[in-house]
Structure formats: structure tokens, C-alpha cells
C-alpha positions in Angstrom: 63.7 137.2 -0.1 60.1 136.6 -1.0 59.4 135.4 -4.5 57.2 137.2 -7.1 54.1 135.2 -6.4 54.3 136.0 -2.6 54.9 139.7 -3.3 52.0 139.8 -5.7 49.8 138.3 -3.0 50.9 141.0 -0.6 50.1 143.7 -3.2 46.6 142.2 -3.6 46.1 142.3 0.1 47.3 145.9 0.3 44.7 146.9 -2.3 42.0 145.2 -0.3 43.0 146.9 2.9 43.1 150.3 1.1 39.6 149.7 -0.3 38.3 148.8 3.2 39.9 151.9 4.7 38.3 154.2 2.2 34.9 152.4 2.6 35.0 152.8 6.4 36.1 156.5 6.3 34.1 157.5 3.2 37.2 159.4 2.0 40.6 158.8 0.4 42.3 158.5 -3.0 42.0 155.0 -4.3 43.3 155.5 -7.9 46.8 156.6 -7.1 47.0 154.2 -4.1 46.2 151.3 -6.4 48.7 152.3 -9.1 51.5 152.5 -6.7 50.9 149.3 -4.7 53.5 147.2 -6.4 56.1 149.9 -6.0 55.5 150.1 -2.3 55.4 146.4 -1.9 58.8 146.0 -3.6 60.3 148.8 -1.5 59.2 147.5 1.8 59.2 143.7 1.3 62.1 142.9 -1.0 64.9 143.7 1.5 66.7 145.9 -1.1 65.8 149.2 0.5 67.2 149.5 4.0 64.2 150.5 6.0 62.4 148.7 8.9 60.5 149.6 12.1 63.6 148.6 14.0 66.1 150.8 12.2 63.8 153.8 11.5 65.8 156.0 13.9 69.2 154.7 12.7 71.2 157.4 10.9 72.4 154.8 8.3 68.9 153.8 7.2 67.7 154.6 3.7 65.2 157.5 3.4 61.8 157.2 1.7 60.1 160.5 0.9 56.4 159.9 -0.1 55.8 163.0 -2.0 52.5 162.0 -3.6 50.9 162.1 -0.2 47.3 161.8 -1.3 48.0 158.1 -2.2 48.5 157.3 1.4 46.0 154.5 1.7 48.4 152.0 0.4 51.3 153.5 2.3 49.4 153.2 5.6 48.4 149.6 4.8 52.1 148.7 4.1 53.4 150.4 7.1 50.9 148.7 9.4 51.6 145.3 7.9 55.3 145.8 8.4 54.8 146.7 12.0 55.5 150.4 12.1 52.2 150.8 14.0 49.3 148.5 15.0 47.2 147.3 12.2 44.0 148.1 14.2 44.8 151.8 13.7 43.9 151.4 10.0 40.2 151.1 11.0 40.4 154.7 12.4 41.8 156.2 9.2 40.3 159.6 8.5 38.3 159.7 11.7 38.5 162.0 14.7 41.4 161.2 17.0 43.5 159.1 14.6 47.0 160.0 13.5 46.3 158.6 10.0 45.0 161.7 8.1 44.3 162.2 4.4 47.9 163.1 3.9 50.9 161.6 5.8 52.8 163.6 8.3 56.1 163.1 10.1 54.5 162.1 13.4 53.3 158.8 11.9 55.8 156.0 12.6 57.6 155.2 9.3 56.9 158.5 7.6 60.0 160.6 7.0 58.5 164.0 6.2 55.0 165.5 6.0 53.5 165.6 2.5 50.3 166.7 0.8 51.1 169.9 -1.0 52.6 168.5 -4.2 56.0 169.5 -5.5 57.9 169.6 -2.3 59.2 166.0 -1.9 62.0 166.1 -4.4 63.5 169.3 -3.0 63.5 167.8 0.5 65.0 164.6 -0.9 67.7 166.5 -2.7 68.7 168.2 0.5 68.8 164.9 2.4 70.9 163.3 -0.3 73.3 166.2 -0.4 73.7 166.0 3.4 74.5 162.3 3.0 77.1 163.1 0.4 78.7 165.9 2.5 78.8 163.6 5.6 80.1 160.6 3.7 77.0 158.6 4.5 76.1 155.6 2.4 72.3 155.7 2.7 70.1 156.3 -0.3 67.2 158.7 -0.6 64.1 157.6 -2.6 61.4 160.1 -3.5 58.1 158.7 -4.7 56.3 161.2 -7.0 53.2 161.3 -9.2 53.4 162.2 -12.9 50.7 164.9 -12.3 53.0 166.3 -9.6 55.7 166.7 -12.2 53.7 169.7 -13.6 55.0 171.6 -10.6 57.9 173.9 -11.3 59.5 173.1 -8.0 60.1 169.6 -9.2 62.2 170.7 -12.1 64.1 173.2 -9.8 65.1 170.2 -7.6 65.9 168.1 -10.7 68.4 170.7 -11.9 69.9 171.1 -8.4 70.3 167.3 -8.0 72.2 167.2 -11.4 74.4 170.1 -10.5 75.3 168.5 -7.1 76.0 165.0 -8.7 73.5 163.4 -6.3 74.1 159.8 -7.4 72.5 158.7 -4.0 69.1 160.2 -5.0 66.4 158.1 -6.7 63.2 159.5 -8.0 60.4 157.0 -8.6 57.7 158.5 -10.7 54.3 156.8 -10.6 53.5 157.5 -14.2 49.8 156.5 -14.3 49.0 159.3 -16.8 45.8 160.4 -15.0 45.4 163.3 -12.7 42.4 164.6 -10.6 40.2 165.5 -13.6 41.8 164.4 -16.8 44.8 162.8 -18.5 48.1 164.4 -17.5 49.1 164.9 -21.1 46.4 167.5 -21.6 47.9 169.8 -19.0 51.5 170.4 -20.0 52.4 167.5 -22.2 55.1 165.6 -20.2 55.2 162.5 -22.3 57.6 160.9 -23.1 58.5 161.6 -19.4 61.7 159.6 -19.4 63.2 161.9 -22.1 62.5 165.0 -19.9 64.5 163.6 -17.0 67.3 162.4 -19.2 67.5 165.8 -20.8 67.9 167.4 -17.4 71.0 165.2 -16.8 69.6 162.2 -14.9 70.2 158.5 -15.5 66.8 157.1 -16.3 65.1 153.7 -16.3 61.6 153.0 -17.7 59.7 150.1 -16.2 56.2 148.5 -15.8 55.5 149.8 -12.3 52.8 147.3 -11.8 55.2 144.4 -12.4 56.9 143.3 -9.2 59.9 141.8 -10.9 60.6 144.9 -12.9 60.3 147.1 -9.8 62.7 144.9 -7.9 65.2 145.0 -10.7 65.0 148.8 -10.8 65.6 148.9 -7.1 68.7 146.7 -7.5 69.9 149.2 -10.1 69.4 152.0 -7.7 71.8 150.3 -5.3 74.5 149.9 -7.9 74.2 153.4 -9.3 77.0 154.7 -7.1 79.4 154.3 -10.1 77.5 157.1 -11.8 77.7 160.8 -10.7 74.1 161.2 -11.8 70.8 160.9 -9.8 68.5 158.1 -11.1 64.9 158.6 -12.2 62.8 155.4 -12.4 59.8 156.1 -14.6 57.3 153.5 -13.3 54.5 153.2 -16.0 51.4 152.2 -14.1 47.6 152.1 -14.4 45.5 154.3 -12.2 43.1 152.2 -10.2 45.0 149.0 -11.1 43.3 145.8 -10.0 39.7 146.9 -10.4 38.7 147.1 -14.0 35.9 149.7 -13.7 38.3 152.0 -11.8 41.3 151.6 -14.2 42.5 154.6 -16.2 39.4 156.6 -15.1 39.9 160.1 -13.5 36.8 159.6 -11.5 38.7 157.3 -9.2 41.4 159.9 -8.4 39.4 160.7 -5.3 36.1 159.0 -6.0 34.6 157.1 -3.1 33.0 153.8 -3.8 29.4 153.3 -2.8 28.3 150.1 -1.2 27.6 148.4 -4.6 30.9 149.6 -6.1 32.7 148.5 -2.9 31.3 145.0 -3.2 32.2 144.8 -6.9 35.7 146.1 -6.3 36.2 143.6 -3.5 35.0 140.8 -5.7 37.5 141.8 -8.4 40.4 141.9 -5.9 39.5 138.5 -4.5 39.6 136.8 -7.9 
């Protein structure tokens, strides 16, 4: 297994790749892609979650549902680095003829289900987890959500369903960066403290620093040992939107803001420090 220093270097590289992809395409959501980078790095590089290009069609593999599909820049960068598809394809992101669109779909190697319209991932993940339970399969289902996405009522319907069905094989990872498309998420419905909401609905919960590789890895290890519980697990990953580039951090502008040439060079300089 790679150590924390090696994993942090991978995360830095993923951010640079995401920035370059957005700059070439002149489109894409950097803020959420940056906030979730350590989470994706830990999932795909720590060897805790059972998912590889070689076993992606294996019925025993773990399932990863990327519900916050707009943050796909970092997902695509990770999948390419891991060999799900050629890295050269990243240069065509968002352009005519590519399979790498602004939201992931199931035709992309390594992508389990299509996403984009927020609020669907946890329901799909709950169904997959229930199927595993009914068929006595050991794989786990991980659903990666945004905190803004948790304003959707369909999320809480799935939360209640998962509790009622004792889906201990279901793990929700919430990218709790506290910033949505136009403002802070707390101004919309007031989800904070988010961990308490999930706990009240009957889930086991774990609150971590989602931009700390070691904490994410420890949470993933917890997810593998959660089978002694009858409850699904919610990992509240507290992150910073735009993490890694100071002028982007915690700023709603960078939910889907596109860096101009000067901003691109400045961001690249920050990520290369």
C-alpha cells in the first residue's frame, strides 16, 4: 500500500490534471472536483475498496456510485491514471466526439451508473446494496454525494429505505464542502450539523477531514468492518471547496467558474508548490 506522502502526491497530480482539462475545454466544475480529490485518491489507490480495471465486470467487485456527477474532472483523471481508459482521452474532455462529457455516464469505463441530475445516486446505491444482501454477496456499495445534493428530498427517502432494510453494506460518503453553486449550503435548508441528521435517521456516522488522506483511509477501513452493524454507514467528509488553490477555496464562484489564462497560470503555480 502506498504511504500518505505518495498518496498526497497523487492527489496533487490529480488536481493539476483536472485544472488542465478544464482549461483545454473551457468548461467544468473545479471547486467540487478539488474538494473531493483526496477521497477519490484514497478509494482508488489504497487497495481497500475492491475496484480495478481488471475486475470491473466481476460480480464480486465493490460498487462506486458517483452521485455528484458535476465533479467529474477529478474522477476522470483518477480513472485514466488507474488505466480504465487511455490518459490521452483526457485531452478531449468536453469536446465533440469524446465520451468524457460534463457528467459521467455508464458507457465510460469505470463508471457504474450515469449521473448528473442530483439526488439519484443514493437510491440507486440502496437498490444495489439490497440486491447484494438478498443474493448473499459480500461486495460493498459506496455512494459519493455532495452536501448541496443533500437538499434533495430523494436523498432522505433513500436514507430511510436503507435504514429500514438494514443495509450495513451501504456507505454514503458526503463531500461536505459547505458551498453550492451560488452560496453557502447552510443558507438553503440548514443541514448543519450534517452528521446529526444522518444519525437521527438511523445510520452509523463518522465525521472526518475529507482532505486528509490518512483520515479518509481510516474511514474506508471502518467501512469494511461495519458488517457487525445492521446499519448503513455515512462518512461525513468535511472538505474545502476549491482545495489546493487559495483564491478558489471556499468561494462559490469556483463551483463552475472557468479559469482565464492568468488564473490558470496562478492556480498551476499554487499546485506546483
